[in-house]
C-alpha positions as a Markdown table, in Angstrom:
| # | Residue | x | y | z |
|---|---|---|---|---|
| 1 | Unk | -93.5 | 73.8 | 28.7 |
| 2 | Unk | -92.4 | 71.6 | 25.9 |
| 3 | Unk | -95.7 | 72.2 | 24.2 |
| 4 | Unk | -95.3 | 75.9 | 24.5 |
| 5 | Unk | -91.9 | 75.8 | 22.9 |
| 6 | Unk | -93.2 | 73.7 | 20.1 |
| 7 | Unk | -96.0 | 76.1 | 19.3 |
| 8 | Unk | -93.8 | 78.9 | 19.1 |
| 9 | Unk | -91.5 | 77.1 | 16.5 |
| 10 | Unk | -94.3 | 75.6 | 14.4 |
| 11 | Unk | -95.9 | 79.1 | 14.0 |
| 12 | Unk | -92.5 | 80.5 | 12.9 |
| 13 | Unk | -89.9 | 79.5 | 10.2 |
| 14 | Unk | -90.3 | 75.7 | 10.8 |
| 15 | Unk | -93.8 | 75.6 | 9.5 |
| 16 | Unk | -92.7 | 77.1 | 6.3 |
| 17 | Unk | -89.9 | 74.7 | 5.5 |
| 18 | Unk | -90.6 | 72.5 | 2.6 |
| 19 | Unk | -90.6 | 68.9 | 3.4 |
| 20 | Unk | -89.5 | 66.3 | 0.7 |
| 21 | Unk | -90.8 | 62.8 | 1.9 |
| 22 | Unk | -88.9 | 59.6 | 1.3 |
| 23 | Unk | -90.4 | 57.4 | -1.4 |
| 24 | Unk | -90.8 | 54.2 | 0.6 |
| 25 | Unk | -91.5 | 51.0 | -1.4 |
| 26 | Unk | -94.9 | 49.5 | -1.1 |
| 27 | Unk | -93.5 | 46.1 | -0.8 |
| 28 | Unk | -90.0 | 45.0 | 0.4 |
| 29 | Unk | -89.2 | 41.3 | 0.3 |
| 30 | Unk | -92.0 | 39.5 | 2.0 |
| 31 | Unk | -93.3 | 42.7 | 3.8 |
| 32 | Unk | -96.0 | 45.2 | 2.7 |
| 33 | Unk | -96.8 | 48.5 | 4.1 |
| 34 | Unk | -100.3 | 50.2 | 4.2 |
| 35 | Unk | -100.9 | 52.9 | 1.8 |
| 36 | Unk | -100.9 | 55.8 | 4.3 |
| 37 | Unk | -98.6 | 56.3 | 7.5 |
| 38 | Unk | -99.8 | 56.9 | 11.0 |
| 39 | Unk | -99.1 | 60.7 | 11.6 |
| 40 | Unk | -97.6 | 62.0 | 14.9 |
| 41 | Unk | -96.9 | 65.5 | 16.0 |
| 42 | Unk | -96.2 | 67.1 | 19.5 |
| 43 | Unk | -99.7 | 66.9 | 20.3 |
| 44 | Unk | -100.0 | 63.1 | 20.3 |
| 45 | Unk | -96.4 | 62.0 | 20.6 |
| 46 | Unk | -96.8 | 61.2 | 24.3 |
| 47 | Unk | -99.7 | 58.9 | 23.2 |
| 48 | Unk | -97.4 | 57.1 | 20.9 |
| 49 | Unk | -94.4 | 56.6 | 23.1 |
| 50 | Unk | -94.7 | 56.6 | 26.8 |
| 51 | Unk | -91.9 | 58.5 | 28.5 |
| 52 | Unk | -89.5 | 58.9 | 25.5 |
| 53 | Unk | -91.6 | 61.8 | 24.0 |
| 54 | Unk | -89.8 | 64.4 | 25.8 |
| 55 | Unk | -86.6 | 63.5 | 24.2 |
| 56 | Unk | -87.9 | 64.2 | 20.8 |
| 57 | Unk | -89.7 | 67.3 | 21.7 |
| 58 | Unk | -86.5 | 68.3 | 23.3 |
| 59 | Unk | -85.1 | 68.7 | 19.7 |
| 60 | Unk | -86.8 | 70.7 | 17.0 |
| 61 | Unk | -89.0 | 67.9 | 16.2 |
| 62 | Unk | -91.6 | 68.8 | 13.4 |
| 63 | Unk | -93.5 | 65.6 | 12.8 |
| 64 | Unk | -93.3 | 61.8 | 12.6 |
| 65 | Unk | -94.6 | 59.3 | 10.2 |
| 66 | Unk | -94.9 | 55.7 | 11.2 |
| 67 | Unk | -95.3 | 52.8 | 8.7 |
| 68 | Unk | -95.7 | 49.1 | 9.7 |
| 69 | Unk | -94.7 | 46.5 | 7.1 |
| 70 | Unk | -96.5 | 43.4 | 7.6 |
| 71 | Unk | -95.1 | 39.9 | 6.5 |
| 72 | Unk | -96.8 | 36.6 | 5.8 |
| 73 | Unk | -95.5 | 35.4 | 9.2 |
| 74 | Unk | -95.3 | 37.1 | 12.5 |
| 75 | Unk | -92.3 | 39.3 | 11.7 |
| 76 | Unk | -93.0 | 43.0 | 11.3 |
| 77 | Unk | -90.9 | 46.0 | 10.3 |
| 78 | Unk | -91.6 | 49.3 | 11.8 |
| 79 | Unk | -90.4 | 52.5 | 10.1 |
| 80 | Unk | -90.3 | 55.8 | 11.9 |
| 81 | Unk | -89.4 | 58.8 | 10.0 |
| 82 | Unk | -88.8 | 62.1 | 12.1 |
| 83 | Unk | -88.9 | 65.4 | 10.3 |
| 84 | Unk | -86.4 | 67.8 | 12.2 |
| 85 | Unk | -85.9 | 71.5 | 11.8 |
| 86 | Unk | -82.3 | 71.2 | 10.8 |
| 87 | Unk | -79.6 | 68.4 | 10.3 |
| 88 | Unk | -78.2 | 69.3 | 13.6 |
| 89 | Unk | -81.2 | 68.1 | 15.2 |
| 90 | Unk | -81.2 | 64.8 | 13.5 |
| 91 | Unk | -77.5 | 64.6 | 14.4 |
| 92 | Unk | -78.4 | 65.2 | 18.1 |
| 93 | Unk | -81.0 | 62.2 | 18.1 |
| 94 | Unk | -78.4 | 59.8 | 16.8 |
| 95 | Unk | -75.8 | 61.2 | 19.1 |
| 96 | Unk | -77.9 | 59.9 | 22.1 |
| 97 | Unk | -76.6 | 56.4 | 21.6 |
| 98 | Unk | -73.6 | 55.7 | 19.2 |
| 99 | Unk | -73.9 | 51.9 | 19.8 |
| 100 | Unk | -74.2 | 49.6 | 16.8 |
| 101 | Unk | -72.3 | 48.9 | 13.7 |
| 102 | Unk | -71.7 | 51.7 | 11.2 |
| 103 | Unk | -73.3 | 51.1 | 7.8 |
| 104 | Unk | -73.2 | 53.0 | 4.5 |
| 105 | Unk | -76.6 | 53.7 | 3.0 |
| 106 | Unk | -75.7 | 56.6 | 0.4 |
| 107 | Unk | -72.5 | 55.2 | -1.2 |
| 108 | Unk | -70.1 | 57.0 | 1.1 |
| 109 | Unk | -67.9 | 54.8 | 3.4 |
| 110 | Unk | -69.4 | 54.1 | 6.7 |
| 111 | Unk | -67.3 | 55.7 | 9.3 |
| 112 | Unk | -67.1 | 54.5 | 12.9 |
| 113 | Unk | -67.7 | 56.9 | 15.7 |
| 114 | Unk | -64.3 | 56.4 | 17.3 |
| 115 | Unk | -62.2 | 58.0 | 14.4 |
| 116 | Unk | -62.8 | 61.7 | 15.1 |
| 117 | Unk | -65.3 | 64.0 | 16.9 |
| 118 | Unk | -66.2 | 65.7 | 13.6 |
| 119 | Unk | -66.7 | 62.4 | 11.7 |
| 120 | Unk | -69.9 | 60.5 | 12.5 |
| 121 | Unk | -71.6 | 57.7 | 10.9 |
| 122 | Unk | -74.8 | 58.4 | 9.1 |
| 123 | Unk | -76.3 | 55.1 | 10.1 |
| 124 | Unk | -75.9 | 52.5 | 12.8 |
| 125 | Unk | -77.3 | 49.0 | 12.8 |
| 126 | Unk | -77.6 | 46.4 | 15.6 |
| 127 | Unk | -79.9 | 43.5 | 16.6 |
| 128 | Unk | -82.6 | 44.4 | 14.0 |
| 129 | Unk | -82.6 | 48.2 | 14.6 |
| 130 | Unk | -81.4 | 50.8 | 12.1 |
| 131 | Unk | -80.9 | 54.2 | 13.2 |
| 132 | Unk | -80.1 | 57.0 | 10.7 |
| 133 | Unk | -79.7 | 60.6 | 9.8 |
| 134 | Unk | -80.0 | 61.9 | 6.4 |
| 135 | Unk | -80.4 | 65.6 | 5.8 |
| 136 | Unk | -83.2 | 67.0 | 8.2 |
| 137 | Unk | -84.3 | 63.3 | 8.7 |
| 138 | Unk | -83.9 | 61.0 | 11.7 |
| 139 | Unk | -85.3 | 57.6 | 11.2 |
| 140 | Unk | -85.6 | 54.3 | 13.0 |
| 141 | Unk | -86.3 | 50.8 | 11.1 |
| 142 | Unk | -86.9 | 48.0 | 13.4 |
| 143 | Unk | -87.5 | 44.3 | 12.7 |
| 144 | Unk | -89.5 | 42.5 | 15.4 |
| 145 | Unk | -87.1 | 39.7 | 15.0 |
| 146 | Unk | -83.7 | 39.7 | 13.4 |
| 147 | Unk | -83.1 | 37.3 | 10.5 |
| 148 | Unk | -81.0 | 37.5 | 7.4 |
| 149 | Unk | -84.0 | 38.6 | 5.5 |
| 150 | Unk | -85.3 | 41.2 | 7.9 |
| 151 | Unk | -81.8 | 42.6 | 8.0 |
| 152 | Unk | -81.8 | 42.8 | 4.2 |
| 153 | Unk | -85.2 | 44.4 | 4.2 |
| 154 | Unk | -84.3 | 46.9 | 7.1 |
| 155 | Unk | -81.2 | 48.0 | 5.3 |
| 156 | Unk | -83.1 | 48.4 | 2.0 |
| 157 | Unk | -85.8 | 50.6 | 3.7 |
| 158 | Unk | -82.9 | 52.7 | 5.2 |
| 159 | Unk | -81.3 | 53.2 | 1.8 |
| 160 | Unk | -84.9 | 54.3 | 0.5 |
| 161 | Unk | -85.1 | 57.0 | 3.3 |
| 162 | Unk | -81.6 | 58.2 | 2.8 |
| 163 | Unk | -81.6 | 58.4 | -1.0 |
| 164 | Unk | -81.0 | 61.9 | -2.3 |
| 165 | Unk | -80.0 | 63.2 | 1.0 |
| 166 | Unk | -76.6 | 63.9 | 2.4 |
| 167 | Unk | -75.2 | 63.1 | 5.8 |
| 168 | Unk | -74.4 | 66.6 | 7.0 |
| 169 | Unk | -71.3 | 67.4 | 9.0 |
| 170 | Unk | -71.5 | 67.4 | 12.7 |
| 171 | Unk | -72.6 | 70.5 | 14.3 |
| 172 | Unk | -69.9 | 73.1 | 14.9 |
| 173 | Unk | -69.8 | 72.7 | 18.6 |
| 174 | Unk | -68.9 | 69.1 | 18.2 |
| 175 | Unk | -66.4 | 69.7 | 15.4 |
| 176 | Unk | -64.6 | 72.4 | 17.7 |
| 177 | Unk | -64.1 | 69.9 | 20.6 |
| 178 | Unk | -60.4 | 69.5 | 21.4 |
| 179 | Unk | -59.3 | 65.9 | 20.5 |
| 180 | Unk | -57.1 | 65.6 | 23.7 |
| 181 | Unk | -56.0 | 67.3 | 26.9 |
| 182 | Unk | -52.2 | 66.6 | 26.4 |
| 183 | Unk | -50.9 | 63.0 | 25.8 |
| 184 | Unk | -52.9 | 61.2 | 28.6 |
| 185 | Unk | -56.5 | 62.3 | 28.1 |
| 186 | Unk | -58.4 | 61.7 | 24.9 |
| 187 | Unk | -61.8 | 62.7 | 23.8 |
| 188 | Unk | -64.3 | 59.7 | 23.5 |
| 189 | Unk | -66.1 | 60.4 | 20.3 |
| 190 | Unk | -68.8 | 57.7 | 21.1 |
| 191 | Unk | -69.7 | 59.6 | 24.2 |
| 192 | Unk | -70.3 | 63.2 | 22.6 |
| 193 | Unk | -73.9 | 64.1 | 22.5 |
| 194 | Unk | -75.5 | 67.1 | 20.9 |
| 195 | Unk | -78.8 | 68.6 | 22.3 |
| 196 | Unk | -80.9 | 71.7 | 23.2 |
| 197 | Unk | -83.0 | 70.5 | 26.3 |
| 198 | Unk | -82.1 | 70.0 | 29.9 |
| 199 | Unk | -84.2 | 66.8 | 29.9 |
| 200 | Unk | -81.8 | 65.4 | 27.2 |
| 201 | Unk | -78.8 | 66.8 | 29.3 |
| 202 | Unk | -80.1 | 64.8 | 32.3 |
| 203 | Unk | -80.3 | 61.8 | 30.2 |
| 204 | Unk | -76.7 | 62.2 | 29.3 |
| 205 | Unk | -75.3 | 63.6 | 32.4 |
| 206 | Unk | -77.6 | 64.3 | 35.4 |
| 207 | Unk | -77.1 | 68.0 | 36.6 |
| 208 | Unk | -80.6 | 69.1 | 38.1 |
| 209 | Unk | -84.3 | 68.2 | 38.1 |
| 210 | Unk | -84.8 | 71.8 | 37.1 |
| 211 | Unk | -83.6 | 73.8 | 34.2 |
| 212 | Unk | -80.8 | 75.5 | 35.9 |
| 213 | Unk | -78.9 | 76.1 | 32.7 |
| 214 | Unk | -81.8 | 77.8 | 30.9 |
| 215 | Unk | -81.7 | 75.4 | 27.9 |
| 216 | Unk | -84.3 | 75.6 | 25.2 |
| 217 | Unk | -84.7 | 75.3 | 21.4 |
| 218 | Unk | -82.8 | 78.6 | 20.9 |
| 219 | Unk | -79.5 | 77.1 | 22.6 |
| 220 | Unk | -77.1 | 74.7 | 21.3 |
| 221 | Unk | -75.2 | 72.2 | 23.7 |
| 222 | Unk | -72.7 | 69.5 | 23.6 |
| 223 | Unk | -71.6 | 67.1 | 26.4 |
| 224 | Unk | -68.5 | 65.2 | 25.8 |
| 225 | Unk | -66.3 | 62.7 | 27.9 |
| 226 | Unk | -62.5 | 62.8 | 28.0 |
| 227 | Unk | -60.9 | 59.5 | 29.2 |
| 228 | Unk | -57.7 | 58.9 | 30.7 |
| 229 | Unk | -55.4 | 56.5 | 28.7 |
| 230 | Unk | -52.7 | 56.2 | 31.4 |
| 231 | Unk | -54.6 | 54.0 | 33.9 |
| 232 | Unk | -55.2 | 56.8 | 36.4 |
| 233 | Unk | -57.7 | 56.0 | 39.1 |
| 234 | Unk | -59.9 | 59.0 | 38.2 |
| 235 | Unk | -60.4 | 58.4 | 34.5 |
| 236 | Unk | -63.3 | 60.4 | 33.2 |
| 237 | Unk | -63.9 | 64.2 | 32.8 |
| 238 | Unk | -67.3 | 65.5 | 31.7 |
| 239 | Unk | -67.2 | 68.7 | 29.5 |
| 240 | Unk | -70.3 | 70.8 | 28.6 |
| 241 | Unk | -70.3 | 73.7 | 26.1 |
| 242 | Unk | -73.5 | 75.7 | 25.6 |
| 243 | Unk | -74.0 | 78.3 | 23.0 |
| 244 | Unk | -76.9 | 80.6 | 23.9 |
| 245 | Unk | -78.8 | 83.1 | 21.7 |
| 246 | Unk | -77.4 | 86.2 | 23.3 |
| 247 | Unk | -74.6 | 87.1 | 25.8 |
| 248 | Unk | -77.0 | 88.3 | 28.4 |
| 249 | Unk | -78.8 | 85.0 | 28.2 |
| 250 | Unk | -75.5 | 83.3 | 28.6 |
| 251 | Unk | -74.6 | 85.3 | 31.7 |
| 252 | Unk | -77.9 | 84.9 | 33.2 |
| 253 | Unk | -77.8 | 81.1 | 32.8 |
| 254 | Unk | -74.3 | 80.8 | 34.2 |
| 255 | Unk | -75.2 | 82.8 | 37.3 |
| 256 | Unk | -78.2 | 80.5 | 37.9 |
| 257 | Unk | -76.1 | 77.5 | 37.5 |
| 258 | Unk | -73.7 | 78.6 | 40.0 |
| 259 | Unk | -76.5 | 79.6 | 42.6 |
| 260 | Unk | -78.2 | 76.3 | 42.2 |
| 261 | Unk | -75.3 | 73.8 | 41.6 |
| 262 | Unk | -72.8 | 75.5 | 44.1 |
| 263 | Unk | -75.1 | 77.2 | 46.7 |
| 264 | Unk | -72.2 | 77.4 | 49.3 |
| 265 | Unk | -70.5 | 79.7 | 46.9 |
| 266 | Unk | -73.5 | 81.8 | 46.1 |
| 267 | Unk | -72.6 | 85.4 | 45.7 |
| 268 | Unk | -68.8 | 84.9 | 46.3 |
| 269 | Unk | -68.1 | 85.2 | 42.6 |
| 270 | Unk | -70.1 | 85.9 | 39.4 |
| 271 | Unk | -70.0 | 85.2 | 35.8 |
| 272 | Unk | -69.3 | 88.6 | 34.5 |
| 273 | Unk | -65.5 | 88.4 | 34.4 |
| 274 | Unk | -63.7 | 86.4 | 31.6 |
| 275 | Unk | -61.6 | 84.5 | 34.1 |
| 276 | Unk | -62.2 | 80.7 | 34.6 |
| 277 | Unk | -63.7 | 79.9 | 38.1 |
| 278 | Unk | -62.6 | 76.7 | 39.9 |
| 279 | Unk | -64.4 | 74.9 | 42.8 |
| 280 | Unk | -63.2 | 71.8 | 44.6 |
| 281 | Unk | -66.4 | 69.8 | 45.3 |
| 282 | Unk | -67.1 | 66.1 | 46.3 |
| 283 | Unk | -66.6 | 64.4 | 43.0 |
| 284 | Unk | -63.6 | 66.5 | 41.8 |
| 285 | Unk | -62.9 | 69.9 | 40.4 |
| 286 | Unk | -65.7 | 71.8 | 38.8 |
| 287 | Unk | -64.7 | 74.8 | 36.6 |
| 288 | Unk | -66.7 | 77.1 | 34.2 |
| 289 | Unk | -66.1 | 80.1 | 31.9 |
| 290 | Unk | -68.3 | 82.5 | 30.3 |
| 291 | Unk | -67.1 | 83.5 | 26.9 |
| 292 | Unk | -69.6 | 85.8 | 25.1 |
| 293 | Unk | -72.5 | 83.7 | 24.2 |
| 294 | Unk | -70.8 | 80.4 | 25.3 |
| 295 | Unk | -70.8 | 78.7 | 28.7 |
| 296 | Unk | -68.0 | 76.2 | 29.2 |
| 297 | Unk | -68.2 | 73.9 | 32.2 |
| 298 | Unk | -65.9 | 71.0 | 33.4 |
| 299 | Unk | -67.2 | 68.5 | 35.7 |
| 300 | Unk | -65.2 | 65.7 | 37.7 |
| 301 | Unk | -61.8 | 66.8 | 36.6 |
| 302 | Unk | -59.0 | 65.2 | 38.9 |
| 303 | Unk | -57.1 | 68.4 | 39.3 |
| 304 | Unk | -57.4 | 72.0 | 38.5 |
| 305 | Unk | -54.8 | 72.2 | 35.8 |
| 306 | Unk | -56.6 | 69.6 | 33.6 |
| 307 | Unk | -59.8 | 71.6 | 33.9 |
| 308 | Unk | -58.1 | 74.9 | 33.0 |
| 309 | Unk | -56.3 | 73.2 | 29.9 |
| 310 | Unk | -59.6 | 71.8 | 28.6 |
| 311 | Unk | -61.6 | 75.1 | 28.9 |
| 312 | Unk | -58.6 | 77.1 | 27.3 |
| 313 | Unk | -58.2 | 74.6 | 24.4 |
| 314 | Unk | -62.0 | 74.5 | 23.7 |
| 315 | Unk | -62.3 | 78.3 | 24.1 |
| 316 | Unk | -59.6 | 78.9 | 21.5 |
| 317 | Unk | -61.6 | 76.9 | 19.0 |
| 318 | Unk | -64.8 | 78.8 | 19.4 |
| 319 | Unk | -65.9 | 81.3 | 16.6 |
């Protein structure tokens, strides 16, 4: 199915987008790259990376260029440059893991992920690996062994990739997340993920082995974690917001979600009314609300009032 989705996009607007490629140096320190990169697309990404290809195809991935810088010794530096449809897709790939040290590559200050849900670093470095987003690009630069010289080379290559490209704002769904649910519950910005695929959703928070929320490349979704700061026993709430292409698609997805995830309640209530629905299940309270093209779903809330507050706060921020 991922291949079919990719084909429809590549034949449309994505294939017409101009791509300005980074100007990578031929030589960086003691390392030299080949003249031409290895080219990867949706047809051979599964050969290039075993198992992880679905995560990249789950975003609006266009193509990948791979360079391997070879030094005089055994150390190598691998550069992967992913060309995405939009800056939101590049943000999404970085949002799968906010771990690492924020670094500045473009002259703007490095901002840590814990300051605000709307402010995210453009690059993160740790243990020889640099991950970055710049414009429509997402990139990974990895040294086979971390040393002071490989770190300098990795960061220099990151600056070459980011040069002339802005770190775009976070997607609107991310910026519109409430920062708190009253004084005792706060958003964990380092646990906010943006995505379009149910496979990515399951990588962040498992919902179902099938696509019961009917996610595809036309959808936008964000999963966030709200954490108790008061030491309560039940200290995490999972919150999912999905924006669908149309109101009908949103209603269809919400109905399918309820029928599959809450089979004991199948047919008892439906998604057509605007009221929030609440369900007491094994791991806490689940709540959902359909708002035009948006589905808002709370998982694992310790009580009904918190779930209601979160949905009402988030709903008031939606455009």
